[in-house]
BADRENRO-176994 format. One line per 2 residues: number of its first residue (from 0); their letters; for each residue x, y, z of C-alpha. Coordinates in steps of 0.05 Angstrom, whole numbers, plus 5000, padded with zeros to 4 digits. Layout:
BEGIN
NUM> A> X:Y:Z; ...
This chain:
BEGIN
0> ME> 8568:8027:8479; 8596:8086:8518
2> ER> 8669:8102:8504; 8710:8123:8564
4> RV> 8778:8157:8571; 8836:8113:8593
6> VI> 8897:8139:8630; 8961:8111:8659
8> TG> 8965:8119:8735; 9022:8072:8754
10> TG> 9085:8043:8724; 9138:7992:8740
12> VI> 9197:7961:8703; 9253:7911:8710
14> SP> 9303:7919:8654; 9376:7916:8632
16> VG> 9380:7991:8643; 9346:7996:8710
18> ND> 9298:7963:8758; 9249:8019:8769
20> TA> 9218:8073:8725; 9265:8129:8748
22> QF> 9327:8088:8734; 9299:8063:8668
24> WS> 9282:8133:8642; 9346:8164:8667
26> AL> 9386:8112:8628; 9346:8120:8565
28> KA> 9352:8196:8566; 9427:8190:8577
30> GR> 9435:8140:8520; 9463:8089:8569
32> CG> 9472:8019:8541; 9449:7961:8584
34> IT> 9477:7907:8537; 9536:7868:8565
36> TL> 9579:7809:8547; 9553:7742:8571
38> PE> 9612:7693:8581; 9565:7633:8584
40> LQ> 9551:7641:8510; 9622:7618:8494
42> EW> 9615:7559:8541; 9553:7539:8503
44> GL> 9591:7540:8437; 9548:7594:8406
46> PV> 9573:7649:8358; 9539:7705:8399
48> HV> 9572:7745:8454; 9524:7795:8484
50> AG> 9456:7800:8518; 9411:7849:8556
52> VV> 9417:7821:8626; 9377:7846:8686
54> RD> 9428:7860:8742; 9420:7870:8817
56> FD> 9351:7840:8818; 9327:7821:8888
58> PV> 9254:7797:8889; 9250:7808:8964
60> RY> 9254:7883:8952; 9186:7878:8919
62> GL> 9151:7842:8975; 9165:7770:8953
64> TV> 9188:7721:9006; 9248:7675:8998
66> KE> 9199:7616:8993; 9160:7651:8938
68> TR> 9224:7666:8901; 9240:7591:8899
70> RN> 9170:7574:8876; 9169:7621:8816
72> DR> 9206:7622:8749; 9247:7684:8735
74> FC> 9197:7710:8684; 9143:7709:8738
76> LF> 9187:7743:8790; 9201:7799:8741
78> AQ> 9127:7808:8728; 9109:7810:8802
80> AA> 9165:7860:8817; 9143:7907:8761
82> AA> 9069:7900:8782; 9088:7916:8855
84> QA> 9120:7981:8832; 9061:8000:8789
86> MQ> 9009:7985:8842; 9047:8024:8894
88> ES> 9054:8083:8848; 8980:8082:8829
90> GL> 8953:8075:8899; 8900:8026:8877
92> EA> 8876:7975:8928; 8822:7924:8912
94> GT> 8764:7929:8961; 8784:7999:8983
96> NI> 8784:8046:8923; 8766:7996:8868
98> EP> 8718:7937:8869; 8757:7871:8863
100> ER> 8716:7849:8803; 8731:7915:8767
102> LG> 8807:7905:8770; 8835:7862:8714
104> IY> 8903:7833:8697; 8927:7830:8624
106> IG> 8999:7806:8616; 9038:7783:8555
108> TG> 9095:7734:8550; 9126:7705:8488
110> IG> 9152:7640:8518; 9137:7636:8593
112> GM> 9176:7593:8643; 9228:7566:8596
114> QT> 9283:7556:8648; 9236:7515:8691
116> FI> 9219:7473:8629; 9293:7461:8616
118> DQ> 9309:7444:8689; 9252:7394:8696
120> TK> 9267:7362:8629; 9336:7347:8656
122> VM> 9305:7316:8718; 9260:7272:8676
124> LA> 9316:7248:8631; 9363:7234:8689
126> DG> 9315:7207:8742; 9250:7190:8708
128> AD> 9183:7225:8697; 9159:7207:8767
130> RV> 9213:7253:8796; 9188:7316:8760
132> SP> 9172:7371:8811; 9099:7384:8830
134> LF> 9117:7457:8818; 9135:7444:8746
136> IP> 9069:7463:8715; 9051:7522:8760
138> KM> 9121:7551:8750; 9124:7540:8675
140> IG> 9056:7558:8646; 9054:7627:8613
142> NI> 8991:7651:8649; 9019:7641:8718
144> AA> 9048:7711:8721; 8978:7740:8712
146> GN> 8949:7689:8760; 8999:7704:8816
148> IA> 8991:7779:8808; 8915:7771:8813
150> IR> 8924:7730:8877; 8971:7781:8907
152> YG> 8925:7841:8895; 8856:7808:8900
154> AE> 8841:7826:8828; 8779:7786:8810
156> GA> 8765:7819:8742; 8782:7793:8673
158> NL> 8850:7758:8671; 8882:7751:8603
160> TT> 8950:7725:8579; 8972:7744:8509
162> TA> 9025:7705:8472; 9045:7738:8407
164> AC> 9121:7734:8407; 9151:7803:8406
166> AS> 9083:7836:8403; 9057:7801:8466
168> ST> 9056:7859:8515; 9036:7911:8463
170> QS> 8974:7867:8452; 8963:7860:8527
172> VG> 8965:7936:8537; 8921:7947:8476
174> EA> 8869:7896:8498; 8870:7926:8568
176> FR> 8857:7994:8537; 8796:7967:8502
178> AV> 8771:7933:8566; 8773:7999:8604
180> KY> 8750:8042:8546; 8687:8000:8535
182> GF> 8670:7990:8609; 8691:7919:8622
184> AD> 8740:7942:8677; 8755:8005:8716
186> AV> 8829:7990:8718; 8876:7937:8691
188> IA> 8947:7918:8709; 8976:7910:8639
190> GG> 9044:7893:8613; 9092:7837:8596
192> TE> 9151:7796:8619; 9205:7750:8593
194> AV> 9267:7713:8619; 9297:7667:8568
196> LN> 9372:7679:8571; 9388:7604:8567
198> PL> 9425:7560:8517; 9361:7532:8487
200> AF> 9332:7600:8470; 9398:7627:8445
202> GG> 9409:7565:8404; 9341:7571:8371
204> FV> 9349:7644:8354; 9419:7632:8328
206> SA> 9394:7577:8282; 9340:7624:8258
208> HA> 9395:7675:8240; 9361:7727:8283
210> LT> 9417:7747:8332; 9477:7793:8322
212> HA> 9546:7762:8326; 9577:7828:8348
214> ED> 9627:7824:8405; 9625:7897:8427
216> PL> 9563:7911:8470; 9563:7983:8448
218> HA> 9563:7962:8375; 9514:7904:8378
220> SL> 9442:7929:8377; 9443:7975:8316
222> PF> 9372:7991:8293; 9367:8026:8225
224> SA> 9443:8022:8215; 9476:7996:8152
226> ER> 9520:7956:8200; 9463:7920:8235
228> GG> 9468:7845:8239; 9411:7820:8283
230> FV> 9379:7834:8350; 9406:7827:8420
232> LA> 9366:7779:8464; 9347:7810:8530
234> EG> 9303:7799:8591; 9257:7841:8633
236> AA> 9186:7863:8649; 9143:7926:8649
238> ML> 9074:7939:8678; 9026:7997:8671
240> IL> 8962:8013:8708; 8909:8031:8657
242> EE> 8850:8065:8692; 8785:8099:8672
244> YH> 8796:8174:8674; 8739:8194:8722
246> HA> 8756:8136:8768; 8828:8160:8772
248> VA> 8809:8233:8783; 8758:8216:8837
250> RG> 8812:8183:8879; 8865:8237:8865
252> AQ> 8912:8193:8824; 8971:8221:8788
254> IL> 8963:8213:8712; 9024:8201:8668
256> AE> 8991:8199:8599; 8927:8181:8563
258> VT> 8920:8117:8522; 8881:8135:8460
260> GY> 8889:8081:8406; 8906:8010:8389
262> GN> 8917:7974:8323; 8925:7899:8317
264> FN> 8934:7864:8249; 8972:7806:8219
266> DA> 9019:7798:8160; 8991:7729:8141
268> YH> 9056:7720:8104; 9113:7682:8140
270> AT> 9130:7651:8207; 9190:7696:8221
272> AP> 9199:7747:8165; 9157:7811:8161
274> RP> 9115:7822:8099; 9160:7863:8053
276> DG> 9108:7914:8032; 9094:7935:8104
278> VP> 9020:7942:8092; 8991:7905:8153
280> AS> 9041:7939:8199; 9020:8006:8170
282> RA> 8947:7989:8184; 8963:7980:8258
284> IR> 8997:8048:8262; 8942:8082:8223
286> AA> 8887:8051:8265; 8920:8073:8330
288> LE> 8929:8144:8304; 8859:8150:8276
290> QS> 8829:8129:8343; 8873:8183:8374
292> DF> 8846:8237:8327; 8917:8251:8303
294> RA> 8921:8311:8257; 8974:8329:8207
296> GE> 9025:8375:8237; 9020:8349:8309
298> HL> 9085:8332:8342; 9092:8256:8338
300> YI> 9141:8208:8370; 9146:8137:8345
302> NA> 9179:8085:8390; 9198:8037:8334
304> HG> 9201:7962:8340; 9272:7974:8313
306> TG> 9304:7907:8325; 9368:7916:8285
308> TL> 9351:7859:8238; 9360:7869:8163
310> LN> 9287:7856:8146; 9251:7889:8204
312> DK> 9281:7958:8201; 9271:7972:8127
314> TE> 9200:7942:8129; 9182:7983:8190
316> TL> 9208:8046:8157; 9163:8032:8097
318> AI> 9104:8018:8143; 9112:8085:8178
320> KL> 9113:8121:8111; 9051:8083:8087
322> AL> 9014:8099:8151; 9031:8173:8155
324> GE> 9049:8194:8084; 9119:8217:8065
326> TE> 9113:8287:8094; 9086:8268:8163
328> AR> 9134:8209:8168; 9193:8256:8158
330> RA> 9165:8305:8210; 9160:8251:8263
332> SV> 9214:8236:8314; 9230:8162:8314
334> SS> 9276:8120:8358; 9290:8050:8380
336> TK> 9303:8041:8454; 9324:7969:8438
338> SM> 9390:8001:8419; 9400:8008:8495
340> TG> 9358:7952:8526; 9363:7898:8474
342> HM> 9301:7858:8456; 9261:7836:8517
344> VG> 9213:7794:8474; 9147:7790:8512
346> GT> 9167:7846:8558; 9191:7894:8505
348> GA> 9126:7924:8481; 9103:7947:8550
350> AE> 9172:7975:8566; 9170:8015:8502
352> IL> 9100:8040:8515; 9126:8064:8582
354> AS> 9184:8099:8548; 9134:8132:8500
356> AL> 9092:8157:8558; 9153:8187:8592
358> AL> 9174:8220:8527; 9105:8254:8524
360> RD> 9109:8276:8596; 9179:8306:8592
362> GI> 9184:8327:8520; 9247:8286:8510
364> IP> 9259:8237:8453; 9304:8180:8475
366> PT> 9359:8164:8425; 9377:8108:8379
368> IG> 9448:8098:8403; 9502:8069:8357
370> LT> 9470:8098:8295; 9532:8126:8261
372> AP> 9522:8093:8193; 9448:8099:8173
374> DP> 9421:8050:8122; 9398:8090:8060
376> EC> 9334:8049:8060; 9321:8073:8131
378> DL> 9317:8148:8119; 9273:8177:8174
380> DY> 9293:8218:8235; 9315:8162:8282
382> TP> 9343:8209:8336; 9414:8184:8328
384> LQ> 9464:8179:8386; 9433:8227:8437
386> AV> 9366:8248:8464; 9331:8309:8436
388> ER> 9285:8357:8473; 9221:8366:8434
390> PV> 9149:8378:8455; 9108:8317:8436
392> TV> 9033:8312:8436; 9022:8242:8408
394> AV> 9065:8179:8413; 9059:8109:8384
396> SN> 9096:8046:8401; 9103:7992:8348
398> SL> 9114:7918:8357; 9123:7867:8300
400> GF> 9126:7795:8323; 9143:7727:8295
402> GG> 9079:7697:8267; 9064:7763:8231
404> HD> 9035:7800:8291; 9032:7875:8281
406> AC> 9010:7916:8341; 9012:7990:8357
408> VA> 8989:8029:8418; 8980:8105:8415
410> LR> 8984:8155:8472; 8969:8229:8480
412> KF> 9002:8278:8527; 8954:8283:8585
414> DN> 8909:8344:8584; 8850:8353:8632
């Protein structure tokens, strides 16, 4: 089977640090924190105080009508807004410069329309099952974001929804890469989305001892720090247009980066805790780098999963060392952009792949803010406090999800 080159020709993002790619990247480079206090948490009687909230989001700005806004869950609105940005940037148009059946949609979400589920459960309990909205199912199901985006852009190709907790959109981008690489599509809108800042989700994560109890937003998401106490729940979406290289060149598309590798393994160990030896996670990193023909001595950036939980950060550090060897691991620049955005669950992988592509383009490593007290067990170069200018040729983005999902996507700086 012929192997084809895959490039990124469009991007879009809705996040706690900005609602387009330029705002998102400007904030990350500046080390700007998008985490804020959320007063509702105290009203819900929970011992958490902060979240990564998307602010100033108006779906109408992205071509959605008021009626469509009412008929979609927030997670789906985020996805459609990010996809609108990416499609506009790419210049793709089904039936004009790409055949409809050659344009696919691969989108990840960890949970889907949770707020709709909550709202309609209240209706059922108060008024009876016969009063549940006819929009309940099409607003709540996880695949509806991919479905609605396909409808909007006439994308008749493969349509896939991945649900792998925190690794959902890393898997969706990775599977889209394979689809384009092996000729099953000429382009794919790929990414992820999540919107679960509600009492049910917070309550569940609190009971699982996953969330930080920090009160100061600037001292809450602390990846690789000895002071870390859990992750910060956030919301958002990111979308990328993955396109076959010659198809992109023929239509004069602008190319951001080349997607070159994808690893996907499982811990087969525990529902929520990572496997302590880091071996399956290291396999994902190694596979992505091997497919990218990574060579010792190349300038490497690793956008770490870096959640700020006790178990993740030391396990991920070990996985990086196992994948690269001690010398190359210490040469690499690593950072966790979750220190600024919080953890966007199903949307986080795609957002971090986007950050990795921008780091390659500009030669800037975004920082891990708040890292003033490094954990001795986390002893790599995590780019503490502020961004660093450094030429980078290869980047990888890691995601480690509940259920043992270990996924990694690798990129190369674009070179004709």
